C-alpha positions as CSV (number, residue, x, y, z in Angstrom):
1,M,-30.1,36.9,-69.7
2,L,-28.8,38.0,-66.2
3,D,-28.6,34.6,-64.6
4,D,-27.5,32.5,-67.6
5,G,-25.2,35.1,-69.3
6,D,-27.2,34.7,-72.6
7,D,-25.9,36.9,-75.4
8,I,-29.0,37.6,-77.4
9,S,-26.9,39.0,-80.3
10,Q,-26.1,35.3,-81.0
11,R,-28.5,32.5,-81.9
12,L,-29.4,30.8,-78.7
13,P,-29.8,27.0,-78.5
14,D,-33.3,27.2,-76.8
15,G,-35.8,29.8,-75.8
16,H,-37.9,31.9,-78.0
17,L,-36.1,35.1,-78.8
18,D,-32.7,36.5,-79.8
19,L,-31.6,39.1,-82.3
20,P,-30.8,36.7,-85.2
21,R,-34.2,35.1,-84.9
22,M,-35.9,38.4,-84.5
23,R,-34.5,39.4,-87.9
24,E,-35.6,36.1,-89.4
25,G,-39.1,36.7,-88.2
26,G,-39.2,40.4,-89.3
27,L,-39.6,41.7,-85.8
28,T,-37.7,45.0,-85.6
29,G,-38.4,45.9,-82.0
30,A,-39.7,44.5,-78.7
31,F,-40.3,45.4,-75.1
32,F,-38.0,43.4,-72.8
33,S,-39.7,42.5,-69.5
34,I,-38.0,43.5,-66.2
35,W,-39.6,40.7,-64.2
36,V,-38.6,40.1,-60.6
37,N,-39.6,36.7,-59.1
38,P,-41.5,37.6,-56.0
39,R,-40.8,34.2,-54.4
40,R,-37.1,34.8,-54.5
41,F,-36.7,38.6,-54.1
42,V,-38.6,40.6,-51.5
43,G,-38.3,44.2,-50.4
44,E,-35.0,45.9,-51.1
45,A,-33.7,42.8,-52.8
46,A,-36.6,43.1,-55.4
47,W,-35.6,46.6,-56.2
48,Q,-31.9,45.7,-56.6
49,R,-32.9,42.8,-58.8
50,A,-34.9,45.2,-61.0
51,L,-32.0,47.5,-61.4
52,A,-29.7,44.6,-62.3
53,L,-32.1,43.4,-64.9
54,I,-32.4,46.9,-66.4
55,E,-28.6,47.1,-66.7
56,T,-28.5,43.8,-68.4
57,V,-31.0,44.9,-71.1
58,V,-29.4,48.3,-71.5
59,S,-26.0,46.6,-72.0
60,V,-27.2,44.8,-75.1
61,S,-27.3,48.1,-77.1
62,R,-24.1,49.2,-75.5
63,R,-22.2,46.1,-76.5
64,H,-23.8,45.7,-79.9
65,P,-24.5,49.3,-81.1
66,E,-24.6,48.3,-84.8
67,E,-27.3,45.6,-84.0
68,A,-29.6,47.2,-81.5
69,T,-30.5,50.5,-79.9
70,L,-32.4,51.4,-76.7
71,C,-35.6,53.3,-77.4
72,T,-38.1,55.2,-75.3
73,T,-40.3,56.8,-77.9
74,A,-42.3,55.8,-81.0
75,D,-40.1,58.1,-83.2
76,Q,-37.0,56.4,-81.9
77,V,-38.4,52.9,-82.7
78,R,-39.2,54.0,-86.3
79,Q,-35.7,55.5,-86.7
80,A,-34.2,52.3,-85.5
81,A,-36.1,50.4,-88.2
82,R,-34.8,52.9,-90.8
83,D,-31.3,52.4,-89.6
84,G,-31.6,48.6,-89.7
85,K,-31.3,48.2,-86.0
86,I,-33.4,46.2,-83.5
87,A,-35.3,48.6,-81.1
88,I,-35.1,47.5,-77.5
89,L,-37.6,48.9,-75.1
90,M,-38.2,48.1,-71.4
91,G,-41.2,47.5,-69.2
92,V,-41.4,46.4,-65.6
93,E,-43.7,43.5,-65.0
94,G,-45.2,43.9,-61.6
95,A,-44.9,46.9,-59.2
96,H,-43.7,44.6,-56.5
97,A,-40.3,45.3,-58.1
98,L,-40.4,48.7,-56.5
99,G,-39.6,46.8,-53.3
100,T,-41.5,49.1,-50.9
101,E,-44.8,50.1,-49.4
102,D,-43.6,53.6,-48.6
103,P,-45.5,56.1,-50.8
104,Q,-42.7,58.6,-51.1
105,I,-40.1,55.9,-51.9
106,S,-42.5,54.2,-54.4
107,I,-42.8,57.5,-56.3
108,E,-39.1,58.1,-56.2
109,R,-38.3,54.6,-57.5
110,L,-41.0,55.0,-60.2
111,R,-39.3,58.1,-61.5
112,E,-35.9,56.4,-61.4
113,L,-37.3,53.6,-63.6
114,H,-38.5,56.2,-66.1
115,R,-35.1,58.0,-66.0
116,L,-33.5,54.6,-66.8
117,G,-35.7,54.1,-69.8
118,V,-38.6,52.0,-68.6
119,R,-41.7,53.0,-70.5
120,Y,-44.4,50.7,-69.0
121,M,-45.2,49.1,-65.7
122,T,-47.6,46.3,-65.1
123,I,-49.5,47.2,-62.0
124,T,-49.5,43.7,-60.7
125,W,-48.0,40.4,-61.8
126,S,-49.6,37.2,-60.6
127,N,-49.3,38.3,-57.0
128,D,-51.0,41.1,-55.1
129,N,-48.8,44.0,-54.2
130,P,-49.0,47.4,-52.4
131,L,-50.5,49.0,-55.5
132,G,-53.3,46.6,-56.1
133,H,-54.7,43.2,-56.6
134,S,-54.0,40.6,-59.2
135,S,-56.0,38.1,-61.3
136,G,-53.8,35.4,-59.7
137,G,-53.8,36.8,-56.2
138,D,-55.5,36.0,-53.0
139,H,-58.1,38.7,-53.3
140,R,-59.3,38.9,-56.9
141,E,-62.4,40.8,-55.7
142,L,-60.4,43.8,-54.7
143,G,-58.8,46.6,-56.7
144,L,-56.4,49.5,-56.5
145,T,-55.1,50.8,-53.3
146,D,-54.6,54.5,-52.5
147,L,-50.9,54.0,-53.3
148,G,-51.8,52.4,-56.6
149,R,-54.0,55.5,-57.5
150,A,-51.1,57.8,-56.6
151,V,-48.6,55.8,-58.7
152,I,-50.9,55.7,-61.7
153,A,-51.4,59.5,-61.5
154,D,-47.6,59.9,-61.5
155,M,-47.2,57.4,-64.4
156,N,-49.7,59.5,-66.4
157,R,-47.7,62.6,-65.6
158,L,-44.4,61.1,-66.5
159,G,-45.6,59.4,-69.7
160,M,-45.1,55.8,-68.5
161,L,-47.7,53.4,-69.9
162,V,-50.0,51.7,-67.5
163,D,-50.1,48.0,-68.2
164,V,-53.4,46.3,-67.3
165,S,-52.4,42.7,-67.9
166,H,-52.4,40.4,-64.9
167,V,-54.6,42.7,-62.8
168,S,-57.9,41.6,-61.2
169,D,-61.1,42.7,-62.9
170,R,-61.7,45.2,-60.1
171,T,-58.2,46.6,-60.4
172,F,-58.7,47.0,-64.1
173,S,-61.9,48.9,-63.6
174,D,-60.3,51.2,-61.0
175,I,-57.4,51.9,-63.4
176,L,-59.7,52.8,-66.3
177,D,-61.7,55.1,-64.0
178,I,-58.7,57.3,-63.3
179,A,-56.3,56.9,-66.2
180,T,-55.8,60.1,-68.2
181,R,-53.7,58.5,-71.0
182,P,-54.3,55.4,-73.1
183,V,-53.5,52.1,-71.3
184,L,-51.9,48.9,-72.7
185,A,-52.6,45.3,-72.0
186,T,-49.2,44.0,-72.9
187,H,-50.0,40.2,-73.0
188,S,-53.7,39.3,-72.5
189,S,-56.1,37.3,-74.7
190,A,-59.9,37.2,-75.1
191,R,-61.8,35.6,-72.2
192,A,-64.9,35.1,-74.5
193,L,-62.9,32.5,-76.4
194,A,-60.9,31.1,-73.4
195,D,-62.3,31.5,-69.9
196,H,-59.2,32.3,-67.9
197,P,-58.8,35.1,-65.3
198,R,-55.6,36.3,-67.2
199,N,-57.7,37.1,-70.2
200,M,-59.9,40.1,-70.8
201,T,-63.7,40.1,-71.0
202,D,-65.5,41.8,-74.0
203,A,-66.5,44.7,-71.6
204,M,-62.8,45.2,-70.6
205,I,-61.6,45.1,-74.2
206,R,-64.3,47.8,-75.1
207,R,-63.1,49.9,-72.2
208,V,-59.5,49.8,-73.5
209,A,-60.7,50.8,-76.9
210,D,-62.8,53.7,-75.5
211,N,-59.6,54.7,-73.6
212,H,-57.7,54.7,-77.0
213,G,-55.5,51.9,-75.7
214,A,-54.6,48.5,-77.1
215,V,-54.8,44.8,-76.2
216,C,-51.8,42.7,-77.1
217,V,-52.7,39.1,-77.5
218,N,-50.8,36.5,-75.4
219,Y,-49.7,33.4,-77.4
220,Y,-49.6,31.0,-74.4
221,T,-51.4,27.8,-75.3
222,R,-52.9,27.6,-71.8
223,F,-54.5,31.1,-72.2
224,I,-55.9,30.8,-75.7
225,D,-57.6,27.4,-75.4
226,A,-59.5,26.7,-72.2
227,E,-60.3,23.1,-73.0
228,Y,-56.7,22.3,-73.7
229,N,-55.7,24.0,-70.5
230,A,-58.2,21.9,-68.5
231,R,-57.0,18.7,-70.0
232,R,-53.3,19.7,-69.4
233,Q,-54.1,20.5,-65.7
234,R,-55.8,17.0,-65.3
235,L,-52.8,15.4,-66.9
236,E,-50.3,17.2,-64.6
237,R,-52.3,16.3,-61.5
238,Q,-52.3,12.6,-62.6
239,H,-48.6,12.6,-63.2
240,A,-47.4,15.2,-60.7
241,A,-44.1,13.6,-59.9
242,Q,-43.0,13.5,-63.5
243,F,-43.8,17.1,-64.1
244,R,-42.1,18.2,-60.9
245,E,-39.0,16.3,-61.9
246,L,-39.1,18.1,-65.3
247,E,-39.4,21.5,-63.6
248,R,-36.4,20.7,-61.4
249,D,-34.3,19.7,-64.4
250,H,-35.4,22.7,-66.5
251,P,-36.3,25.7,-64.2
252,R,-36.7,28.2,-67.0
253,S,-40.1,27.7,-68.7
254,S,-38.9,28.4,-72.2
255,Q,-36.1,25.8,-71.8
256,R,-38.7,23.3,-70.5
257,A,-41.0,23.6,-73.5
258,G,-39.4,20.9,-75.6
259,P,-39.0,18.2,-72.9
260,E,-42.4,19.0,-71.5
261,S,-44.1,18.7,-74.9
262,A,-42.3,15.3,-75.3
263,L,-43.6,14.1,-72.0
264,V,-47.2,15.2,-72.8
265,R,-47.0,13.3,-76.1
266,Q,-45.8,10.3,-74.3
267,L,-48.5,10.4,-71.6
268,A,-51.4,11.7,-73.8
269,P,-50.8,11.2,-77.5
270,D,-54.3,12.3,-78.4
271,L,-53.9,15.7,-76.6
272,E,-53.3,18.1,-79.5
273,Q,-51.5,21.4,-78.9
274,P,-53.4,24.5,-80.0
275,T,-52.5,25.8,-83.5
276,L,-52.1,29.2,-85.1
277,A,-55.7,29.1,-86.1
278,V,-56.7,29.1,-82.4
279,L,-54.4,32.1,-81.7
280,G,-55.7,33.9,-84.8
281,R,-59.3,33.8,-83.4
282,H,-58.2,35.9,-80.5
283,F,-56.9,38.7,-82.7
284,D,-60.0,38.4,-84.9
285,H,-62.3,38.6,-81.9
286,I,-60.7,41.7,-80.5
287,V,-60.7,43.5,-83.9
288,R,-64.3,42.6,-84.7
289,L,-65.3,43.7,-81.2
290,A,-63.4,46.9,-80.7
291,G,-61.8,47.9,-84.0
292,P,-58.5,47.4,-86.0
293,E,-56.7,49.9,-83.8
294,T,-57.1,47.8,-80.7
295,A,-55.2,44.6,-81.3
296,C,-51.4,44.1,-81.0
297,L,-48.7,41.4,-80.5
298,G,-48.3,40.3,-76.9
299,S,-46.2,37.2,-77.4
300,D,-44.9,36.5,-73.8
301,F,-41.8,35.0,-75.6
302,D,-39.5,33.4,-73.0
303,G,-42.1,34.1,-70.3
304,V,-44.2,31.0,-71.1
305,G,-43.4,27.4,-71.8
306,E,-45.5,26.4,-74.7
307,L,-46.6,28.3,-77.9
308,P,-49.0,27.3,-80.6
309,V,-48.0,24.8,-83.3
310,G,-46.3,26.7,-86.1
311,L,-45.1,29.6,-83.8
312,E,-42.4,27.9,-81.8
313,D,-40.2,31.0,-81.6
314,V,-39.9,34.6,-82.9
315,S,-38.5,33.4,-86.3
316,K,-41.9,31.9,-87.1
317,L,-43.8,35.2,-87.0
318,P,-44.4,35.2,-90.7
319,A,-46.7,32.3,-90.2
320,L,-48.8,34.4,-87.7
321,R,-48.8,37.2,-90.3
322,A,-50.2,34.8,-92.9
323,E,-52.9,33.6,-90.5
324,L,-54.0,37.2,-89.8
325,E,-53.9,38.1,-93.5
326,R,-56.0,35.1,-94.2
327,R,-58.6,36.5,-91.8
328,G,-58.5,39.9,-93.5
329,L,-57.0,41.8,-90.6
330,D,-54.9,44.9,-90.7
331,V,-51.5,43.3,-90.1
332,R,-49.6,46.6,-90.2
333,A,-51.6,47.9,-87.3
334,I,-51.4,44.7,-85.3
335,F,-47.7,44.2,-85.9
336,G,-46.6,47.5,-84.5
337,E,-48.6,50.6,-85.3
338,N,-51.1,50.2,-82.6
339,V,-48.5,49.9,-79.8
340,L,-46.5,52.8,-81.3
341,R,-49.7,54.9,-81.3
342,V,-50.2,54.2,-77.5
343,L,-46.5,54.8,-76.8
344,Q,-46.7,58.2,-78.7
345,A,-49.9,59.1,-76.8
346,N,-48.1,58.6,-73.5
347,H,-45.0,60.5,-74.5
348,V,-44.3,63.7,-72.5
349,R,-42.1,66.2,-74.3
């Protein structure tokens, strides 16, 4: 949105999400991710980038007040739905966006994020940062730092949700040891079904349930089907030059999805993309394991390149609803109530 000038009040020619397609899919609210690329923005530049992204998201409701409204509480989200408006919420994905290792400045910037309307922060993205260690970082065996503990304590005091997606298993455990409010895994699937460090083990899912938090399932094909992921990795190694060229031509992952799928079909016609049934198993597993109040939607729309067959963008959400209903799951809880419960539990009046 910031770099390409996308106006999400209009139907976009690519990507996964805009307001018209949200309405088609029946999605009345979403967290918009404030994600700062750590390879491009470091230190103060990362913080300024986060502020610019926040302003871009906030401007949607300012420019289209009849279509969308910025929300920070569960009650506001419900009111937006009654008013026929899209609820826009914000979460910062990765505390590297704070742009500092200084404890005092970190806390000051955390409070500024909260004042601006941010209501969750993912402790790490795929990189380690001064707060803790990531599932994709260089030291997956390590956990929270002293600064991370201090920031989480302040998040709990402020009423900002602690997001445990992306963190290392040790960081996850450290967070759950000290969290005084329910946590949220905003976009993580079940590791028992697809062994990937970005996914959550059964023990982790149970700990989130015991904490009265929720686990929002990520739709990314590479996270929900380990065999498919392994075959795709082999294919990309064998044809590295072609995939690199594709990435150069289409730097945004969501824009790359179509051309990349076409290339995969050309190179490996027998490699079948995961379906909605594969995704549905992750929801089913979490609910059977930890209860109907634990699972939620964690799409990662426009953050990943490839989605399951039948769920190509947000307008196709009714197909996911039908899959979950077929499995006898509580769709109302999964499609919003569980996240709103966690948001409400973190709200400080």
